Structures are given as C-alpha cells and as structure tokens.
N, C-alpha and C positions, 0 to 999 in steps of 0.2 A: 827055728826059722818059721815065720808066719807068712802064709800065702795070700796074695792080693791080686785081683784082676787090675790091669793097668791101662788107662787111656792116656797116651802121651800128648795128643793134640799137635796141631801143625807147627806151632812156634818152636817146639822142642827140636825140630829138624833144621831150624834156621836161626832166627834172632835170639832164641833162648837155648841154644845148644849148650851153653855153660851150665844152665839149670839141669839139663838132661845128664850131662857128663858127671856133674857133682852128685846128683841123686844116685846115679848108678854106682859111684864109688862108695858112698856111705851106706847104701842099702844093706849090703852083706854084713858088715860089722854090727849093724843095728838089728840084724835078724829079720830083715824085710825081703821077701821074695816077690818080685813083680812079674806077673805073667801078662804080656801085652796082648790086647784084643786083636784077633786076626781080622784083617781087611777093614780096619776102622776107617772112618771118613771124618772130614772136617765137621765141627759142631755148628758152624755158621757164625761163630764169633758173636758180635753184639747187635748188629743191625738187622739180620734176616728176619727175626721174629716180628719186627715192626713193619715188615714189607709184605709177607705172605705167611699167615699163621700155620696152616696145615702142612705145607711143604717144609717150613722151618722146623716144626716139632717132629716131623717124619725123619728129617735129616738127623736130628739129635737122637731120636728113639731108635734109629737103625743101630747105633752104637750100643744102646742098652740091650737091644734084642740079641746082638752078637755076643755081648758079654754074658748075658743070661744063659746062652747055650754052652758057655765055657765054664760055668760055675764050679762044678766038680768038687764040692766040699767047702768052697768059700763063696760068699755072696757079697763081699765087699769090693766095690769098684773104686779105685783111687785115681784121682786126677790132680796133677800138680799145678796146672794152669787155672787161674781164678775164673776166667770166662768159661772155660770148658767145665769146670766144677759146677758153676752156677747154672749153665745150660742143661747139663745132665740132671742135676737135682730138680731144676724147674720142670723139665719134661716129665720126669717120674711123678712129681707132685701134682701137676695139673692134669695129667692123664687119669689120675685117680680121682681128683676133686671134680673134674668135669668129664663124666663118662662119655658124653657125646663127642667131645674132642678126642678122647682116647680111642673111641671106635673108629673115627675117621682116620686117625694116625695109623691104626692097625690095618685098616683097609689099604692104605698106601704101602705099608710094609709087606702085606701079603703078595704084592706084585713081585717081590724078591724072595718069597718063601719064608718070610719072617713074621713074628708076632711078639709083642712085649706085654707082659702083665705087670702093671705098676705095683711097686712094692717088692718086686722080686730081688732087687739089689739094694745094698746099703751104699750110697754114694758119698764119698768122703774126700776131703782135701788131704794131701800128704802131710801138711802141718798137723792136722787133727790126728792122723795115725801116729806120728812121732810122739806127740805129747800125751795121747790117751791110751795107745796100745803099747808102745815101747816104754814110755814113761821117762820123767826127768831124771830119776835116780839111775836108771839103766844108761841113759845118755851120758850123765855125769861120770859114770864108771868107765866109759870109753874115752874120755878126754885125756889126751897126753900132752897137749900144748894149749893151755888156757889162753884166751885172747885178752889177757889182762893189759889194760892201757889203751885199748881201742874203744873210742867213743862212737857209739852206733845209734842211728836214728831208725827205729823199727817202723817200717812203712808197710802196713798190711794192705792198703788200698780199699776201695769201696765195695768190691763185689763179693769177697769171701764171707764177711760176717753178716751181710744183709742182702736180700731177705734170708733169714735163717730158717728154712723150711722145717728142719728136723732138730732144732735146738741143740746144735753142736758147739756153739761158741759161748763164752762167758758173758759177753755183752755185745750188743749190736754196734754201739758207738765207741766203746773203749775196751775192746777185748784184750786179754792179757796173754794169750797163748804165745804169740811171737816174742813178746818181751821175756816170758819165762824161759823159752828155749835159748835166747841170746844170753841171758844171765847165767844159765846153766853151763854154757861153754866158756864162761869167763869174761865176756865183753862187758864194758861199762855202758849201760843202756840209758840214753838221755830221756828226759820227759819231753815227748814229741807230740804236741797237741794236734797235729795234722795226720796222725797215723792212719785214719780211715777216710781222709779227704780224697776226692777224685783227682786223678792225674789228667783227665780230659779225654781218655780213650782215643777214639778215632777223630776227635776234633782237630787234630793236627792236619787232617786231610780236608776237613769241612769248614772249620773256622779257625785258622792258625792263630789269630790274635787272642782268641779266647783260650786256646790251648796253652799258648806261651804264658799267659797270666796265671793259669792254674799251676803250671810247672814252676814258675817263678815263686809263687807262694810256698810251695813245698820246699824248694831248695833254700829260700831265704829263711824259712823257719828252722830247717836243719842247721844252717850256719849260725843263726841267732843263738841256738842252744849248744853251739860249739861241737857239732858232730864231725867226726873224721870221715864218716861213710854212711850211706843210707843202705838199708837192707830190705828186700821185698820178697814176696811169695808169688808175684804176678809178672808174667812175661810182658804184658802190655805196659804195665807201670815201669818196668825196668827199661824197656825200649824207649818210651817217651822221655823219661828223665835223662837217660844216657844220650840217646841219639839226637834229641832236639834241644839239648842244653846249649849248644853253640848258637842255634837259631834264636833261642830265648835271650842269650847274651846280646846278640846283634840287635834284637828288637828293642830291648830296654837299655842298652848301653852298659850292661853289667859285666862282671868278670867271674862268674861262678865256675868252679871246678870241683863239683861234688860227685864223687863216684857212687854208683849204685849197683849192688850185686845181689845175688840170690842167697837166701838164708842157708841153703844146702851147701853153698860154697864155703861159708864161714864154719859150718859144722865140720866140713871136710878138713879145713885147716886145723881145727881143734882136735880132730881125731888123728892128725899127723900125716895127712896126705900132702904130697908136694903140690904147690899152687898150679903147675901146668896140667896136672891131672884133673883139676877142678874147674878149668876154663878161665882162670885168671890170665890176663894179658890179652884177652880178646875183646875186652870192654873198650868203649870209645873214650870215655872220661877215665883216665888212668887211675888205678888203685895203688900205684907204686908208692907215693908219699904216705898214704894212709896206712898201708900195711907195713911199711918200714918202721912204724912206731912199735910194732910188736915183733920186729926182727924177721919179717917175711920178705924175701926178695922175689919180685915179680919178673917172669921172663920177658925179654924184649920181644915186641911183635916182629913177626917174620915179614920182610919186605916182599911185596908181590911183584910179579913180572910186568912187562909192558902191557898197557891197557889194550883191550880188543873191543872194537865197536860192536854193540849189540842192539837188537831191535828194542825200541821203546815199548814197554808194556807194564801193566799194573799201576798201582797208586804211586804218586810221587813220594820219594823218601829221601832223607839226607844222604849225600854222596858217600860219607864215611860209613853209614849203616849198610848201604848196598855193598860196599867193598868188604865189610865185615861178614855179611851173609854169603855173598857169592864169590868172594875171593878177588873180584876185579870190578872196577867201575863200569857203569852201563855204557858210557861213551867217553870220548876224548875230553869233552867239556868238563865232565865230572871228575876226571882224573886230575885236572889242573886245580881243582878247588881244595 
C-alpha cells in the first residue's frame, strides 16, 4: 500500500460525488492509501487568479502548507480534480520561479501560522499515479470484468496536460495516458480528436451561447465516431457536458443523449464493483443504455420528496443538476421543469 496526501477539492462533495465514491472504492485494491489534508480550503477554481493575484495564490498555497506539515514520509500530493491539480501545481511552480511572489504569499500565510517552501511537495493527478506508480500491468491483473464491447471517447479536457509544469504527461495536445488506462480495462477506445478541447468551463454562466457551442462540438464528435459513452478525469468537464446537454439540445434543436462519467467509475466496473457503489445512476444523462451493452444494469434513480422552497443563492445552474447535488429543487418553478 502506497501512501499519498490527498486534496479532494470542493466538487467531490457535490457535483462530482460519483468521482469521489468510485475513487475510494478502487483505491484499496490498487494499493493506494489517500490521507486527506486536514482543514483544506477551496482552491479558487479558475477565475480567482485573474481577479487578485496574491490572495488567489495564498488561498491555493494554504493547502500546500497544510499538506507539507502532514508529509510524514510521503511528499506526493494527489488531486483528482483537474482545476485543483492545475492550481496546486501552478502555485508551487510560480512561488519558486518568482521569489517576490512567493514571499508575498508566505507573508499572507504567516497570518495563519503557516509557510510553504516551493518544491516541498510532488503535486500529481490521480490518473498520473495510477498509470505511473501502480502501472498498467498491475491494473490489468485486477480486472475481473473487462469492458469489452463498450465504445468509449476518452475526454481528458484542457487543464490536465497543459501547462505541464513538471513534464508528467506524454504530450500536451495528444496525451495517451487516459487512452492506455481505458484499453487496459478492456474498453474499445475510439479515435477522439477533441480529447483535450475545452468544454467551456464557467462560460455556461458568463456566455451560455459560447459554452453550448463548445459542448456541442464535443458531443457531436463523440457521436460521429460512434462512442457509447464519454469518459473524463475532470469534474467541471463532466458537469458541463452532463448537466448542460439538455440546454445545448434546446439551443441547437439537437437530440443528444451522450452520457459522460469519470474514469474511476469504469475502472471500478472492471474491478467488479457494483455500479451503485461507483455512483452510477446519479448522472443526469443516463448511462443505462450504454452500459447495458456490457451487461451492466444501472440502478433506477430514487424519487425525491415534495420540493421545498429555498432562498435563491449562488450561480444559476440547470434544475436537474441542482436536484442531483442538493436532493431537491431550489424552488417550485424548478421542480416543474
């Protein structure tokens, strides 16, 4: 069993809970022990660095400082979320490259009794750990139910392979890591030319028409190459393509029904875990038809109780996503949609 420090990130508690659940299921059989950072905070996602540099990097570096205090024999910090991984790696890299920035960040951290020395941690994505520490042969040896017959579009997204500060990936534009993992568990991996194309990120909140076009391009490409399902490593990518697929259909008059799941969920199926343990059935665009091709039956979603009116708060989100995250719609109008 190999020990790793673990930064889960905010989405693992909400929209990407299936990612968290499936990762926790497969970790032990793969020999991965994840020790969660105590008192971690949000990394600021994608916008904060563009708004106020020092507070943004201080917010990120606080997590690095907390992790460094917990090292105790391991200095590898693992993040499954692409935005979290990129932010943590970026803060570590730029604090070293720009000493003046690093000193200002540490001055901010000192208010909380913390300090971070850049380079103290190896910051890695969970996909990197699985393929380079565990290894494809060890993964293959654990497979009891190969996903033969499932045509998969491997969607890595734009944030994991670039910028590649520490040269962890095979190629910035066409990395093979996710492809190799999916082949190892028996899936039929399609040639997906948009594997590292952006899903739009938070453009769904800022410029919906732009976001819908980016989502449409991804889904139409997956359909063109006859994929049954799309697979990602990024909570933002999964949420955008799953939750905003119906909005994209309304905008373009299309009728896409392309499910998108996390790669850890498919690993879990190949390792023999039941789908309900891996978060299947909680997605918005159902995986039922796709996974029926390999003899996997997805549990029916549980019906929720009567809606309860709640205070309007936060960014606008599709009603079905809010129901998926919180268990109930925000208000009566959303319950009717």
